[in-house]
N, CA and C atoms as a LAMMPS dump frame, in Angstrom:
ITEM: TIMESTEP
0
ITEM: NUMBER OF ATOMS
537
ITEM: BOX BOUNDS ff ff ff
-5.0000000000000000e+02 5.0000000000000000e+02
-5.0000000000000000e+02 5.0000000000000000e+02
-5.0000000000000000e+02 5.0000000000000000e+02
ITEM: ATOMS id mol type element x y z
1 1 1 N -1.524 138.075 -145.561
2 1 2 C -2.708 138.759 -146.037
3 1 3 C -3.653 138.952 -144.845
4 2 1 N -4.214 140.126 -144.715
5 2 2 C -5.14 140.397 -143.609
6 2 3 C -6.509 139.837 -143.92
7 3 1 N -7.325 139.64 -142.865
8 3 2 C -8.677 139.089 -143.035
9 3 3 C -9.506 139.96 -143.974
10 4 1 N -9.42 141.284 -143.819
11 4 2 C -10.209 142.195 -144.652
12 4 3 C -9.886 142.06 -146.126
13 5 1 N -8.62 141.84 -146.449
14 5 2 C -8.206 141.721 -147.846
15 5 3 C -8.768 140.458 -148.488
16 6 1 N -9.003 139.399 -147.707
17 6 2 C -9.525 138.146 -148.253
18 6 3 C -11.035 138.199 -148.462
19 7 1 N -11.724 139.109 -147.814
20 7 2 C -13.187 139.172 -147.884
21 7 3 C -13.727 139.346 -149.305
22 8 1 N -12.97 139.962 -150.178
23 8 2 C -13.461 140.233 -151.524
24 8 3 C -13.635 138.967 -152.354
25 9 1 N -13.121 137.837 -151.892
26 9 2 C -13.22 136.59 -152.66
27 9 3 C -14.311 135.666 -152.151
28 10 1 N -15.344 136.203 -151.562
29 10 2 C -16.435 135.365 -151.058
30 10 3 C -17.106 134.603 -152.19
31 11 1 N -17.61 133.439 -151.84
32 11 2 C -18.367 132.611 -152.778
33 11 3 C -19.855 132.969 -152.686
34 12 1 N -20.647 132.657 -153.719
35 12 2 C -22.099 132.889 -153.627
36 12 3 C -22.672 132.202 -152.393
37 13 1 N -23.537 132.897 -151.694
38 13 2 C -24.163 132.354 -150.496
39 13 3 C -23.34 132.556 -149.24
40 14 1 N -22.2 133.235 -149.355
41 14 2 C -21.34 133.477 -148.192
42 14 3 C -21.265 134.977 -147.926
43 15 1 N -20.823 135.313 -146.755
44 15 2 C -20.646 136.723 -146.42
45 15 3 C -21.751 137.25 -145.528
46 16 1 N -21.565 138.48 -145.108
47 16 2 C -22.488 139.046 -144.115
48 16 3 C -23.888 139.313 -144.641
49 17 1 N -24.096 139.367 -145.945
50 17 2 C -25.425 139.64 -146.474
51 17 3 C -26.227 138.366 -146.754
52 18 1 N -25.581 137.228 -146.713
53 18 2 C -26.268 135.95 -146.927
54 18 3 C -26.828 135.466 -145.592
55 19 1 N -28.095 135.097 -145.601
56 19 2 C -28.773 134.646 -144.381
57 19 3 C -29.166 133.182 -144.564
58 20 1 N -28.848 132.355 -143.579
59 20 2 C -29.251 130.951 -143.644
60 20 3 C -30.755 130.861 -143.43
61 21 1 N -31.414 130.089 -144.267
62 21 2 C -32.858 129.874 -144.15
63 21 3 C -33.093 128.375 -144.087
64 22 1 N -33.767 127.94 -143.027
65 22 2 C -34.101 126.53 -142.837
66 22 3 C -35.607 126.429 -142.754
67 23 1 N -36.184 125.734 -143.707
68 23 2 C -37.642 125.615 -143.743
69 23 3 C -38.067 124.156 -143.795
70 24 1 N -39.131 123.864 -143.069
71 24 2 C -39.799 122.574 -143.227
72 24 3 C -41.03 122.85 -144.067
73 25 1 N -41.334 121.918 -144.961
74 25 2 C -42.406 122.114 -145.932
75 25 3 C -43.35 120.921 -145.864
76 26 1 N -44.65 121.201 -145.94
77 26 2 C -45.686 120.172 -145.822
78 26 3 C -46.768 120.382 -146.88
79 27 1 N -47.357 119.287 -147.312
80 27 2 C -48.573 119.379 -148.115
81 27 3 C -49.72 119.777 -147.191
82 28 1 N -50.654 120.551 -147.718
83 28 2 C -51.845 120.921 -146.953
84 28 3 C -52.964 120.018 -147.422
85 29 1 N -53.594 119.329 -146.477
86 29 2 C -54.629 118.349 -146.852
87 29 3 C -56.018 118.757 -146.396
88 30 1 N -56.112 119.707 -145.554
89 30 2 C -57.408 120.161 -145.064
90 30 3 C -57.532 121.652 -145.21
91 31 1 N -58.502 122.191 -144.516
92 31 2 C -58.747 123.622 -144.606
93 31 3 C -58.156 124.317 -143.375
94 32 1 N -57.136 125.171 -143.586
95 32 2 C -56.545 125.883 -142.456
96 32 3 C -57.526 126.902 -141.871
97 33 1 N -57.323 127.297 -140.623
98 33 2 C -58.18 128.319 -140.028
99 33 3 C -57.918 129.687 -140.66
100 34 1 N -58.615 130.699 -140.169
101 34 2 C -58.463 132.062 -140.687
102 34 3 C -56.987 132.461 -140.684
103 35 1 N -56.596 133.098 -141.763
104 35 2 C -55.201 133.472 -141.943
105 35 3 C -55.081 134.976 -142.187
106 36 1 N -53.86 135.454 -142.314
107 36 2 C -53.588 136.874 -142.544
108 36 3 C -54.063 137.315 -143.925
109 37 1 N -53.976 138.611 -144.151
110 37 2 C -54.317 139.155 -145.468
111 37 3 C -53.396 138.521 -146.506
112 38 1 N -53.968 137.967 -147.558
113 38 2 C -53.139 137.272 -148.553
114 38 3 C -52.293 138.235 -149.377
115 39 1 N -51.138 137.732 -149.771
116 39 2 C -50.243 138.449 -150.679
117 39 3 C -50.156 137.652 -151.97
118 40 1 N -50.212 138.324 -153.072
119 40 2 C -50.075 137.683 -154.377
120 40 3 C -48.599 137.735 -154.755
121 41 1 N -48.028 136.588 -155.102
122 41 2 C -46.601 136.512 -155.409
123 41 3 C -46.4 135.91 -156.794
124 42 1 N -45.544 136.572 -157.561
125 42 2 C -45.071 135.997 -158.817
126 42 3 C -43.565 135.819 -158.672
127 43 1 N -43.105 134.58 -158.78
128 43 2 C -41.682 134.258 -158.725
129 43 3 C -41.216 133.891 -160.12
130 44 1 N -40.125 134.511 -160.542
131 44 2 C -39.523 134.224 -161.833
132 44 3 C -38.137 133.635 -161.561
133 45 1 N -37.974 132.34 -161.812
134 45 2 C -36.698 131.653 -161.619
135 45 3 C -35.899 131.814 -162.913
136 46 1 N -34.894 132.687 -162.863
137 46 2 C -34.151 133.059 -164.061
138 46 3 C -33.355 131.87 -164.596
139 47 1 N -33.56 131.584 -165.864
140 47 2 C -32.941 130.429 -166.514
141 47 3 C -31.425 130.436 -166.351
142 48 1 N -30.867 129.259 -166.02
143 48 2 C -29.428 129.072 -165.949
144 48 3 C -28.759 129.729 -164.752
145 49 1 N -29.553 130.136 -163.743
146 49 2 C -28.98 130.81 -162.573
147 49 3 C -29.607 130.254 -161.289
148 50 1 N -29.12 130.749 -160.16
149 50 2 C -29.738 130.462 -158.863
150 50 3 C -30.503 131.697 -158.386
151 51 1 N -30.941 132.515 -159.33
152 51 2 C -31.603 133.774 -159.014
153 51 3 C -33.114 133.684 -159.19
154 52 1 N -33.806 134.342 -158.263
155 52 2 C -35.273 134.423 -158.336
156 52 3 C -35.655 135.895 -158.286
157 53 1 N -36.488 136.296 -159.208
158 53 2 C -37.036 137.647 -159.254
159 53 3 C -38.457 137.566 -158.704
160 54 1 N -38.761 138.36 -157.685
161 54 2 C -40.059 138.242 -157.013
162 54 3 C -40.823 139.564 -157.034
163 55 1 N -42.13 139.454 -157.337
164 55 2 C -43.058 140.592 -157.259
165 55 3 C -44.151 140.195 -156.267
166 56 1 N -44.241 140.948 -155.162
167 56 2 C -45.24 140.698 -154.125
168 56 3 C -46.241 141.845 -154.161
169 57 1 N -47.544 141.494 -154.174
170 57 2 C -48.598 142.514 -154.199
171 57 3 C -49.597 142.305 -153.084
172 58 1 N -49.952 143.395 -152.434
173 58 2 C -51.076 143.432 -151.5
174 58 3 C -51.865 144.671 -151.891
175 59 1 N -53.056 144.462 -152.412
176 59 2 C -53.841 145.6 -152.902
177 59 3 C -53.091 146.307 -154.019
178 60 1 N -52.899 147.612 -153.874
179 60 2 C -52.193 148.407 -154.88
180 60 3 C -50.697 148.545 -154.599
181 61 1 N -50.237 147.946 -153.505
182 61 2 C -48.824 148.067 -153.14
183 61 3 C -48.023 146.887 -153.68
184 62 1 N -46.797 147.183 -154.11
185 62 2 C -45.901 146.148 -154.627
186 62 3 C -44.528 146.255 -153.995
187 63 1 N -43.88 145.11 -153.848
188 63 2 C -42.479 145.026 -153.438
189 63 3 C -41.794 144.13 -154.462
190 64 1 N -40.594 144.525 -154.864
191 64 2 C -39.829 143.782 -155.853
192 64 3 C -38.483 143.414 -155.253
193 65 1 N -38.052 142.174 -155.497
194 65 2 C -36.721 141.809 -155.021
195 65 3 C -36.092 140.746 -155.909
196 66 1 N -34.775 140.761 -155.873
197 66 2 C -33.951 139.776 -156.553
198 66 3 C -33.285 138.962 -155.461
199 67 1 N -33.424 137.646 -155.529
200 67 2 C -32.907 136.765 -154.491
201 67 3 C -31.982 135.734 -155.108
202 68 1 N -30.875 135.499 -154.431
203 68 2 C -30.011 134.387 -154.789
204 68 3 C -30.164 133.345 -153.69
205 69 1 N -30.475 132.11 -154.088
206 69 2 C -30.591 131.003 -153.145
207 69 3 C -29.5 129.989 -153.476
208 70 1 N -28.623 129.767 -152.497
209 70 2 C -27.538 128.811 -152.669
210 70 3 C -27.751 127.689 -151.659
211 71 1 N -27.92 126.486 -152.144
212 71 2 C -28.114 125.347 -151.242
213 71 3 C -26.851 125.086 -150.437
214 72 1 N -27.046 124.859 -149.152
215 72 2 C -25.91 124.557 -148.289
216 72 3 C -25.558 123.077 -148.343
217 73 1 N -26.5 122.279 -148.872
218 73 2 C -26.254 120.872 -149.14
219 73 3 C -26.69 120.638 -150.585
220 74 1 N -25.832 120.064 -151.387
221 74 2 C -26.098 119.888 -152.826
222 74 3 C -27.446 119.258 -153.145
223 75 1 N -27.827 118.223 -152.383
224 75 2 C -29.002 117.441 -152.763
225 75 3 C -30.206 117.632 -151.847
226 76 1 N -30.195 118.634 -150.976
227 76 2 C -31.3 118.806 -150.038
228 76 3 C -31.758 120.262 -150.02
229 77 1 N -33.031 120.521 -150.375
230 77 2 C -33.53 121.897 -150.406
231 77 3 C -33.863 122.467 -149.029
232 78 1 N -33.622 121.716 -147.947
233 78 2 C -33.995 122.132 -146.591
234 78 3 C -33.336 123.431 -146.164
235 79 1 N -32.049 123.595 -146.452
236 79 2 C -31.307 124.749 -145.954
237 79 3 C -30.612 125.468 -147.108
238 80 1 N -30.835 126.774 -147.189
239 80 2 C -30.208 127.585 -148.23
240 80 3 C -29.609 128.839 -147.607
241 81 1 N -28.64 129.41 -148.303
242 81 2 C -28.139 130.743 -147.966
243 81 3 C -28.863 131.693 -148.908
244 82 1 N -29.486 132.678 -148.33
245 82 2 C -30.375 133.582 -149.063
246 82 3 C -29.797 134.991 -149.029
247 83 1 N -29.684 135.608 -150.192
248 83 2 C -29.247 136.998 -150.282
249 83 3 C -30.292 137.753 -151.086
250 84 1 N -30.836 138.833 -150.511
251 84 2 C -31.88 139.633 -151.158
252 84 3 C -31.38 141.016 -151.526
253 85 1 N -31.852 141.499 -152.665
254 85 2 C -31.656 142.882 -153.081
255 85 3 C -33.041 143.41 -153.422
256 86 1 N -33.449 144.497 -152.782
257 86 2 C -34.747 145.094 -153.073
258 86 3 C -34.609 146.025 -154.259
259 87 1 N -35.597 145.986 -155.144
260 87 2 C -35.537 146.687 -156.427
261 87 3 C -36.619 147.746 -156.546
262 88 1 N -36.398 148.687 -157.44
263 88 2 C -37.442 149.625 -157.854
264 88 3 C -38.211 148.975 -158.997
265 89 1 N -39.414 149.492 -159.266
266 89 2 C -40.275 148.906 -160.301
267 89 3 C -39.58 148.84 -161.657
268 90 1 N -38.861 149.889 -162.038
269 90 2 C -38.173 149.901 -163.33
270 90 3 C -37.086 148.843 -163.421
271 91 1 N -36.38 148.627 -162.322
272 91 2 C -35.352 147.587 -162.293
273 91 3 C -35.988 146.214 -162.438
274 92 1 N -37.096 146.012 -161.727
275 92 2 C -37.824 144.743 -161.838
276 92 3 C -38.286 144.534 -163.283
277 93 1 N -38.881 145.556 -163.877
278 93 2 C -39.383 145.448 -165.256
279 93 3 C -38.265 145.054 -166.215
280 94 1 N -37.102 145.644 -166.03
281 94 2 C -35.973 145.343 -166.91
282 94 3 C -35.519 143.884 -166.734
283 95 1 N -35.362 143.461 -165.492
284 95 2 C -34.915 142.087 -165.221
285 95 3 C -35.971 141.05 -165.597
286 96 1 N -37.246 141.424 -165.54
287 96 2 C -38.311 140.459 -165.854
288 96 3 C -38.355 140.105 -167.342
289 97 1 N -37.552 140.775 -168.146
290 97 2 C -37.459 140.451 -169.567
291 97 3 C -36.562 139.238 -169.815
292 98 1 N -35.785 138.845 -168.805
293 98 2 C -34.901 137.688 -168.946
294 98 3 C -35.714 136.396 -168.956
295 99 1 N -35.269 135.377 -169.687
296 99 2 C -35.995 134.104 -169.72
297 99 3 C -36.073 133.486 -168.319
298 100 1 N -37.261 132.995 -167.977
299 100 2 C -37.474 132.458 -166.63
300 100 3 C -38.638 131.486 -166.62
301 101 1 N -38.643 130.631 -165.609
302 101 2 C -39.795 129.769 -165.306
303 101 3 C -40.568 130.485 -164.192
304 102 1 N -41.891 130.517 -164.331
305 102 2 C -42.714 131.364 -163.456
306 102 3 C -43.645 130.534 -162.579
307 103 1 N -43.773 130.97 -161.327
308 103 2 C -44.73 130.404 -160.375
309 103 3 C -45.558 131.56 -159.828
310 104 1 N -46.881 131.378 -159.815
311 104 2 C -47.775 132.362 -159.211
312 104 3 C -48.499 131.696 -158.049
313 105 1 N -48.592 132.432 -156.933
314 105 2 C -49.226 131.86 -155.75
315 105 3 C -49.788 132.975 -154.883
316 106 1 N -50.701 132.561 -154.015
317 106 2 C -51.232 133.447 -152.993
318 106 3 C -50.672 132.968 -151.669
319 107 1 N -50.07 133.889 -150.916
320 107 2 C -49.415 133.533 -149.651
321 107 3 C -50.142 134.213 -148.496
322 108 1 N -50.32 133.444 -147.434
323 108 2 C -50.874 133.991 -146.2
324 108 3 C -50.154 133.341 -145.029
325 109 1 N -50.315 133.939 -143.867
326 109 2 C -49.664 133.449 -142.659
327 109 3 C -50.73 132.928 -141.719
328 110 1 N -50.473 131.754 -141.156
329 110 2 C -51.416 131.121 -140.237
330 110 3 C -50.708 130.819 -138.927
331 111 1 N -51.021 131.569 -137.858
332 111 2 C -50.408 131.265 -136.563
333 111 3 C -51.006 129.992 -135.961
334 112 1 N -50.135 129.139 -135.439
335 112 2 C -50.549 127.908 -134.767
336 112 3 C -49.724 127.821 -133.488
337 113 1 N -50.335 128.13 -132.36
338 113 2 C -49.6 128.161 -131.096
339 113 3 C -48.461 129.153 -131.212
340 114 1 N -47.249 128.749 -130.854
341 114 2 C -46.114 129.668 -130.93
342 114 3 C -45.509 129.774 -132.338
343 115 1 N -46.043 129.013 -133.289
344 115 2 C -45.466 128.952 -134.632
345 115 3 C -46.289 129.761 -135.63
346 116 1 N -45.623 130.123 -136.724
347 116 2 C -46.286 130.819 -137.837
348 116 3 C -46.026 130.025 -139.112
349 117 1 N -47.065 129.397 -139.615
350 117 2 C -46.956 128.678 -140.877
351 117 3 C -47.26 129.647 -142.01
352 118 1 N -46.496 129.548 -143.083
353 118 2 C -46.762 130.302 -144.3
354 118 3 C -47.476 129.346 -145.237
355 119 1 N -48.635 129.76 -145.742
356 119 2 C -49.426 128.926 -146.646
357 119 3 C -49.33 129.481 -148.059
358 120 1 N -48.954 128.639 -148.997
359 120 2 C -48.867 129.024 -150.406
360 120 3 C -49.882 128.22 -151.2
361 121 1 N -50.845 128.939 -151.778
362 121 2 C -51.846 128.33 -152.662
363 121 3 C -51.444 128.706 -154.088
364 122 1 N -51.127 127.693 -154.886
365 122 2 C -50.566 127.927 -156.205
366 122 3 C -51.644 128.113 -157.266
367 123 1 N -51.27 128.834 -158.323
368 123 2 C -52.164 129.13 -159.44
369 123 3 C -51.519 128.65 -160.74
370 124 1 N -52.225 128.848 -161.829
371 124 2 C -51.684 128.493 -163.137
372 124 3 C -51.464 127.008 -163.259
373 125 1 N -50.309 126.599 -163.78
374 125 2 C -50.029 125.18 -164.024
375 125 3 C -49.945 124.366 -162.736
376 126 1 N -49.876 125.024 -161.565
377 126 2 C -49.808 124.321 -160.279
378 126 3 C -51.126 124.403 -159.505
379 127 1 N -52.18 124.814 -160.183
380 127 2 C -53.504 124.939 -159.562
381 127 3 C -53.865 123.654 -158.804
382 128 1 N -54.306 123.811 -157.561
383 128 2 C -54.681 122.664 -156.745
384 128 3 C -53.627 122.285 -155.715
385 129 1 N -52.424 122.833 -155.855
386 129 2 C -51.362 122.543 -154.907
387 129 3 C -51.34 123.614 -153.82
388 130 1 N -51.254 123.175 -152.573
389 130 2 C -51.136 124.093 -151.441
390 130 3 C -50.077 123.533 -150.498
391 131 1 N -49.09 124.371 -150.168
392 131 2 C -48.003 123.973 -149.286
393 131 3 C -47.98 124.857 -148.048
394 132 1 N -47.555 124.293 -146.951
395 132 2 C -47.325 125.043 -145.711
396 132 3 C -45.835 124.96 -145.411
397 133 1 N -45.251 126.095 -145.057
398 133 2 C -43.839 126.134 -144.701
399 133 3 C -43.686 126.794 -143.342
400 134 1 N -42.657 126.393 -142.634
401 134 2 C -42.329 127.021 -141.363
402 134 3 C -40.814 127.091 -141.257
403 135 1 N -40.311 128.273 -140.884
404 135 2 C -38.883 128.424 -140.66
405 135 3 C -38.526 127.852 -139.301
406 136 1 N -37.457 127.087 -139.25
407 136 2 C -37.008 126.464 -138.003
408 136 3 C -35.514 126.72 -137.821
409 137 1 N -35.085 126.713 -136.577
410 137 2 C -33.657 126.855 -136.287
411 137 3 C -32.938 125.534 -136.516
412 138 1 N -33.684 124.424 -136.32
413 138 2 C -33.083 123.097 -136.389
414 138 3 C -34.138 122.124 -136.902
415 139 1 N -33.745 121.243 -137.787
416 139 2 C -34.675 120.268 -138.352
417 139 3 C -35.291 119.388 -137.274
418 140 1 N -34.561 119.153 -136.194
419 140 2 C -35.053 118.296 -135.112
420 140 3 C -35.99 119.041 -134.158
421 141 1 N -36.214 120.329 -134.425
422 141 2 C -37.098 121.123 -133.563
423 141 3 C -38.481 120.479 -133.494
424 142 1 N -38.992 120.364 -132.281
425 142 2 C -40.306 119.739 -132.047
426 142 3 C -41.414 120.662 -132.56
427 143 1 N -42.295 120.126 -133.385
428 143 2 C -43.434 120.887 -133.902
429 143 3 C -44.722 120.155 -133.57
430 144 1 N -45.712 120.901 -133.118
431 144 2 C -47.05 120.34 -132.978
432 144 3 C -47.798 120.72 -134.242
433 145 1 N -48.127 119.718 -135.034
434 145 2 C -48.736 119.983 -136.341
435 145 3 C -50.259 119.959 -136.248
436 146 1 N -50.913 120.955 -136.823
437 146 2 C -52.377 120.964 -136.843
438 146 3 C -52.902 119.88 -137.79
439 147 1 N -54.178 119.559 -137.658
440 147 2 C -54.767 118.462 -138.435
441 147 3 C -54.784 118.709 -139.937
442 148 1 N -54.707 119.945 -140.373
443 148 2 C -54.742 120.251 -141.804
444 148 3 C -53.372 120.109 -142.482
445 149 1 N -52.357 119.808 -141.701
446 149 2 C -51.025 119.575 -142.265
447 149 3 C -50.94 118.118 -142.703
448 150 1 N -50.467 117.917 -143.928
449 150 2 C -50.328 116.565 -144.458
450 150 3 C -48.88 116.116 -144.453
451 151 1 N -48.519 115.381 -145.459
452 151 2 C -47.201 114.775 -145.588
453 151 3 C -46.092 115.823 -145.616
454 152 1 N -45.019 115.547 -144.896
455 152 2 C -43.861 116.443 -144.951
456 152 3 C -43.078 116.187 -146.235
457 153 1 N -42.728 117.272 -146.938
458 153 2 C -41.985 117.18 -148.193
459 153 3 C -40.715 118.038 -148.143
460 154 1 N -40.226 118.267 -146.934
461 154 2 C -39.06 119.121 -146.712
462 154 3 C -37.867 118.72 -147.578
463 155 1 N -37.582 117.44 -147.651
464 155 2 C -36.386 116.97 -148.366
465 155 3 C -36.68 116.534 -149.797
466 156 1 N -37.901 116.758 -150.266
467 156 2 C -38.304 116.352 -151.614
468 156 3 C -38.125 117.532 -152.569
469 157 1 N -37.085 117.478 -153.379
470 157 2 C -36.745 118.59 -154.27
471 157 3 C -37.86 118.931 -155.259
472 158 1 N -38.757 118 -155.515
473 158 2 C -39.859 118.282 -156.445
474 158 3 C -40.732 119.428 -155.937
475 159 1 N -40.681 119.713 -154.624
476 159 2 C -41.518 120.76 -154.033
477 159 3 C -40.747 122.052 -153.764
478 160 1 N -39.517 122.155 -154.241
479 160 2 C -38.8 123.435 -154.137
480 160 3 C -39.337 124.362 -155.221
481 161 1 N -39.227 125.658 -154.984
482 161 2 C -39.807 126.637 -155.902
483 161 3 C -39.326 126.504 -157.327
484 162 1 N -38.014 126.369 -157.517
485 162 2 C -37.467 126.246 -158.866
486 162 3 C -37.949 125 -159.577
487 163 1 N -38.048 123.894 -158.85
488 163 2 C -38.541 122.645 -159.453
489 163 3 C -40.01 122.766 -159.824
490 164 1 N -40.804 123.369 -158.945
491 164 2 C -42.226 123.554 -159.249
492 164 3 C -42.408 124.451 -160.473
493 165 1 N -41.595 125.486 -160.584
494 165 2 C -41.708 126.403 -161.721
495 165 3 C -41.458 125.687 -163.038
496 166 1 N -40.573 124.707 -163.02
497 166 2 C -40.187 124.017 -164.251
498 166 3 C -40.902 122.679 -164.46
499 167 1 N -41.825 122.343 -163.577
500 167 2 C -42.516 121.046 -163.659
501 167 3 C -43.427 120.981 -164.885
502 168 1 N -43.391 119.839 -165.537
503 168 2 C -44.281 119.602 -166.685
504 168 3 C -45.69 119.29 -166.18
505 169 1 N -46.652 119.301 -167.072
506 169 2 C -48.037 118.975 -166.705
507 169 3 C -48.115 117.573 -166.1
508 170 1 N -47.372 116.63 -166.671
509 170 2 C -47.357 115.255 -166.153
510 170 3 C -46.757 115.198 -164.742
511 171 1 N -45.669 115.915 -164.519
512 171 2 C -45.048 115.952 -163.189
513 171 3 C -45.991 116.585 -162.158
514 172 1 N -46.668 117.66 -162.541
515 172 2 C -47.614 118.324 -161.64
516 172 3 C -48.755 117.368 -161.293
517 173 1 N -49.264 116.641 -162.277
518 173 2 C -50.347 115.683 -162.021
519 173 3 C -49.913 114.641 -160.991
520 174 1 N -48.664 114.15 -161.092
521 174 2 C -48.159 113.198 -160.118
522 174 3 C -48.049 113.81 -158.721
523 175 1 N -47.602 115.059 -158.656
524 175 2 C -47.49 115.749 -157.356
525 175 3 C -48.866 115.947 -156.725
526 176 1 N -49.829 116.305 -157.528
527 176 2 C -51.183 116.546 -156.995
528 176 3 C -51.816 115.269 -156.469
529 177 1 N -51.433 114.114 -157.015
530 177 2 C -51.953 112.847 -156.507
531 177 3 C -51.446 112.568 -155.098
532 178 1 N -50.323 113.168 -154.72
533 178 2 C -49.789 112.996 -153.369
534 178 3 C -50.617 113.722 -152.312
535 179 1 N -51.358 114.74 -152.756
536 179 2 C -52.198 115.512 -151.834
537 179 3 C -53.362 114.66 -151.495
């Protein structure tokens, strides 16, 4: 069998369209400096799947996408294979009818030296939670952390998007006490 003939049997998270994403995640404990124009994000984690439906808004402009996130390690949210499909508004509207757990947040970018931290300020049932994320090539990569960065929660699954979307009020209260 030739290599090309075997390509059709790829597993989720594999293949040329899947991109490895490695992020370190931190609680934000102070006030970050001036950041980029904020984007409003609604993430819908579709029930029973590894799919996320995302609506990003800046002013009157919107971007819609469907993302599959496949963990490269079963028990660690640090590294995932990410595959995105960009959607039209009608496609998003149709898919948004599927049952899902929802997270709403405001995202901005904060440059710190050579790094760019993404800041997510959560709304709704996660009000009061703010996380900073940074994409890294390697977990051992040296980072100079600003004073407003708190505890690292990179390997804590409770702070992954899907877990946050499904967190109960009691679970959220416990997470907020960590801040």
